[in-house]
N, C-alpha and C positions, 0 to 999 in steps of 0.2 A: 562650455567649458574650458578652463584653461588647462593646457595638459592635453587633450585628446585631438586628434587626427578626423577627418572625417571619415575615414576607414574601421577607425577605433572605434567611434561613435555606433555605426552602422553596424556592426560584429554585437558593441553590448545590446543595442537596441535588438538584436534578433536574439540574441542568448537572453532576455530578460524579458519576456513575451509580455507574462502575464505580473511579475513582479513588481507591486506597487499595486497590486490592486485594494490589498488587505493587511494588516500586521505587519508591515515590514519594517524590518529592523536598519536597511540602510535604504529610505525614501527619497535621494537624491537624484535616481532615475527611477521614473513611474510608468511604463508603457502596456497599455491593456489592447493585446490582440482581440480584434472582430471578424467576424466574418462581413465581408458585403450585405447589401442590405436582404440579398433572398432569404429562404425559411430554409434550416437545414433538416432533412431528416433522416436519422440514424436507427441503424439496426445494431440489437446489444445483444450477442451471447452470453448468459450470464446466470448465475445461483441467487434468486432473488426471492422464495420466498421464507417465510417464517419457520423456524426452527435451530437455524444457525446466527447467532449477532455476529457475528463475525463475516458471514456471507455478506448477511442482509447489508450491514454498512458499507462491505467492501464496494458492492455494487450500484450503491448510491454516490460512492465517493468518483467512482470509475466516469459517473456521468457527469456529475458536479466538477468533475476535471473539464471534460471536453465540452460542456455548459459554457465554463469559464473567459473559453477560447473561439466557440461558434456563438454566433447571435441566430437567437428563434433557431431553438433546435427544442424538434418533436423526436420522441421516442419510440421505435415501434421494439421491445422487448418479447427476449426470447430465452425461456429456460434451457438453460444447457442439458436437460436431462429429460428433454420431451423428442421423442421421433421424429427426425427432419423428413419431411414428406414434401411432394412438387408445390403447394401448394406453399410451405415454407418458404421455399426458394424462389419465388415469384414475391414474396412478401419483402423480401430482402430486397430483389434487384429493383424494387420498386422506390425501394429509397437511395439516398447519397453514398453511403459508407458503411460498412460492419465492424464492429468492434468485436471481437472475439477477447472475454477477460473483466478481470484479473481472478486471482486467485491460480491455486495450487490444480489446476484444470489436467496437467500430466501426469492423471494415477490412473490405476488401472484397474481398482475394485470397486471403486464408485462411478454408480451406473455403467457397469461392464458390459461389454458389448460385444461383439462378432465384426463390428462394421468401423470402425478407426479405431480401438485400443486403447482411446482417453477417452475423460467424461463427454464430451460431444460426440454425440453417435454418425457423424455426417464423415461419410466415404469419399475417395479420390475424386469418383464419379462425382455426386452431388459436388464437392470445389467444383469442379468445371465448369459448372451451370450458374455458380452466382459470378456476375459482369461485375458487380463494383467491387474499389477496392476492399482489401480486407485488411484490419490491421489487427493484430495480435498482441493485447495490452496489457503489463503487467501479471504475464503468470507465472505458473512456478513450477518444478519438477518435483512433483512430491510424493514420489516414492520412498516409503518407507526401506529400514535396514533391514536387508536379505528377497527385497523383492528385485526382479530385473525384466527391462523390455524385453517383451516379444518380437517377430517379428511383423507383424500387426502393425503394432504401434510403428516401430521405427519409417514402415511404407507411408505412413499417412503422416507419421512429423514430418518426412520430407515433403511430401505433396503440399502439406500446410504452409513449410517454410518457402517453397518456392513460388505459389502464390499470393501468399502474403507482403504489401508494399512497405510493410513495417513490424517487426519482429521483436515489439520489447520482453526479456525478459526480468522478473522482480529482484533477482539476485546475482551474485557471480557466478556462485558454487551452481546453481542451473545454470546456467549460461554454458559450463566448460561440460556439467554432464548430456547437453543437449546435443553440443559441436560433436561430441564422442561420435552421436548419432546419428550427422547430416555428413552428405557427401560435400566432399571437398571443396565445391563450388558454391555449397551453401552457408558454410560453415561463418562467414563474415555478413550475415543478414541479419543476425542476433544484436543486441544491442541491449544496455543495460537501461530498463523501466523501473523504477522503487514504487514499492507497492503504495497506492494514493493513500492509505490507511495513514500510512506515517506525515502526512502532511496535510492533516486534517485543519490545523491553525490558519491555513491558509486557504482554504476551503469554508471554513463556516466564519465569516472574519464576526460575526455576533456573539461569539464563544466569549464569557466572560473571563475573567485574568485567572490565572491561576493564581493559588493561594495553596499555604501549607494547612494543613488540616487534622493533622497526626492519626490519618487512614491508611490504612495496609490493606490491597486486598491479594487473595490468591484463588488463583483458576488452576483445576486440576482437570483432563482430560481422558476420557478410557474409550476412546474408539479404538478399535485396533491393540487391546489393550498387550495380549501377546507380543506384539513387536515393541509396544513401549517398553513393556517391562519385564517382557522374558517370565524365566519364573519367581521372579524376585519382586513379585507385586507386591504382598502384605508387607515387604522390608519395607523397601521404598517409599510406602504411601503412611508406614507411622515412620519414619524417618521425617516424611514432609508436613505431617501433622505436629510431631513434636517440634521443629521449629517453628512453626506457627504459635504453638504455646510461648515459645520462649522469645519473638517479637511481641505478643501481646503482652507477657508478663515486663515486659518493659514500660509499657506505659502508653502502647499504640491501639485505636479500636481496629479489629480485624472484620473484613468483609469477606465471604467466598463467593465468588459470582459465577456462575452455568452461560456459558455462552450455548452450550446443548442441554438439554433433559439430563441425560448420561451423564453429565459432568457433577450431578448429584450424588452419583454415589459414593463419593468421598463421607459423604455423611456417617457411613458404617462405622470408619475410623475415630469418630469424631468422640470422646467419651465427657467433655467439658467444653460448656458451650460459652460460659461468663465471657461476654465482651465479645462475643462471633455472631456476627449476624450473616445470612444467606439470605442470596440475590440469586436469581433465576430470570437470567434476563432476554433469554434463547428467543421469544419474541418481540426482544427491543428492536424499535426503529434508531435509526441512526442518530437523529437529534439526543432520543433518552438515554442514549450508553452514552452517547459525548458528554452529557452535562454530570452523569455520575460517574464518571472516567476523571471528571475534572472536579471532583471532591476528593479524591484519592492523591496519596504519597507517592506511594510505591505500589508496585503493580507487580506479585512475583508469580510468574503464568507456566501453563506446559502450553497451551493452543499459539496457535502464530497470532493471531489477531487478537487474543489474551495479551500480546505483545505490544504489536504494531500499530493497532490503534492506542491504547494509552501513552506509546510513545507519540505520537502525530497530536497529542492532548496534553504533552508536556508532563508526562509521570514519568518518573525514574520509573527504569526497567530491569527485574531480574530473571534471567529467562532458563526454568526449570526443561534442560533439555532431553528429549526422548525422539529428536526426529531434527534431521539435518539444518532445516529451512532458516529457525533459531541461530542457531551456531555461523548461516550463512550472512543471513539480515547484520549479523553484529560484526564478523568481519568485513562488512562492505563499510560500515561506519566506525570499525577501531575501534571494538566495547566489548574483545570477547573475556574483559574482565569482569561482565556482567554476566556470564554466561555460568552454569551450573548442568555438568553432565551427570541424569540422574543415573547413568546405568556403570559408575565409577565412584570406587571407592563409597559403596551402597552404606556400609557400618556406620560412615561417617557423615551423609548427605546433610541431617540437622547443622552441624556445626558447621559446615563449608556455608551452608544457606546465611548462618547466623553472622558468621564473619563478614563472608562479601555485604551482607547488610549493616552492619556497623561499620564497611568502610566506604559504599557508595551513598550510603543516606546520613551517614552519622558523622564521620570524622571527612568526606569530601563532597559534601549537598552541595556548595557552590560550584565546586568546580564540575561535579555532575550534571547539572544544569548547564553551565558553559558548553560542557561537551555535546549537550543533548542539542539544546539551540543550533550549534553550529552544525551539528548532521544535519537536522532538519535544514537549514538554508542548503547544503549540500544537495538535499535529495528534493529540493521544490527545483533548484535551478536546476539539477537534468532534466527532471518533466517538465519545466518551460522549453529546454533546447528540445527535448524531443517533440513537445505539441509545434514547436516551428520545422522541424523534419516533415512531420505527422501534416503537416498544413502545405507544405511546399509540393507533398507528392499527391494532395487530394484536392487541393482547390486556391481561389486567389486567396488575401486575405488582406487586410487592414489594420495600423498599426491608431492607437489613439492614444493624445498627450493627454497626462493628465497631473492637475496644480489641484494639489490638498484632495484631490476625490472626487473633481469637478472635472468634464470633460473641457478640452482649451479646443482645440481642433484638432480635425482626422484627416488623415495623409496616407493614401497607398504606397507602400514599400515598391509598387513598380512604375511610380509614377516620380520617386523622388528621383532628382540627380544631385551629384557631388556640387552644383550652384547653388542649391538649396540649402536653406539654414535651420538646423531643429531647433528650438528651443526646448530646456531642463528647466523645470520648475521644482525648488527643493523646501517644503515646508520648514525645516530647518536653519532654512537663511532668509524666511520671513515674505515667501512667495516670492522672489526673487527671480529673472530669467538670464539662465546662460548658456547664449548658444555656440552653437559647435561653429 
């Protein structure tokens, strides 16, 4: 490729490891990382049971991300909420790698325990017994407003950070919050690893193209409602329902989508059900959830994954904020104009939502789509760069050159010298080869 020196090409190769596998908007370089021929066994500490659509989808997206890099993977699934016993540690040590995440695992009151202070009840002594590399992947600091970390959590957080070979946090707001709790020598171990649900289009290449349908979805959350709404629950929810009616009256078909059964508590506030459909997705698996969102134009949501999953499918989003995590996500992609804080100007929530909807979806629809696609590209590029770092810290790897989706030849990056030439293939250039 004219204009690129060898070192620049190798940097591109390393930074775009899996870019080009699927639906790539810039297919002139297509490199797919694969493990050497041996089978990989990976342990995964995660939320994978039905009942929370976001957690279920996220769990699979993490494994799909690793599957796109490592060949021949088999998984040892470990529920983050199950007690950690000697047998658990022994099973982990029989695998090649331990992945913990993603999700908002740093939270004190889900699976509250006196062992670790966060969702996985694995103490410092048990961590020391784990002999395989530990990857903390796309986790978040999920403390709600008014919650403060205690000494137990801080001590175990430092031990976990020290023990890990990769510590990926899903937004920069969480990175800042966690760094404040770490010893000075550990602070720089944290890095930004976006939630893998935000790049679903790359992980599910068979997903049909996104088309406008005139459908708009709302998601409401009722867990920890006293922390979400304070003393203004009724007023906030009445305003939200009023905004939903106003958007429906513009001619849109409205869907209320529940990621958890409790989300349906909003129905007590809805008196006029005309052109409003109710969907309980709490037990849906990833593909069904993604196909549903692929039919939705805009999603206005309170739950994090009722925003990040639709975003990953190319839905336009408007975040109904009652928690810092969505503000942090939108800051990372420079989209704070898609955010509505539900604890501010409560008496005018409906008006603010409708005005934001009109700008984001009606007046600036094409610009919103462009911003969304560019943000996805950035998040995917970061994910690929992090996978490169993970592979370098855990095992050898191989680059596979692709032309129009067909494997041409394989090279081990450790076998490449500056005397070699790598040919790049572009479907947009008729499959012609461009040598470095």
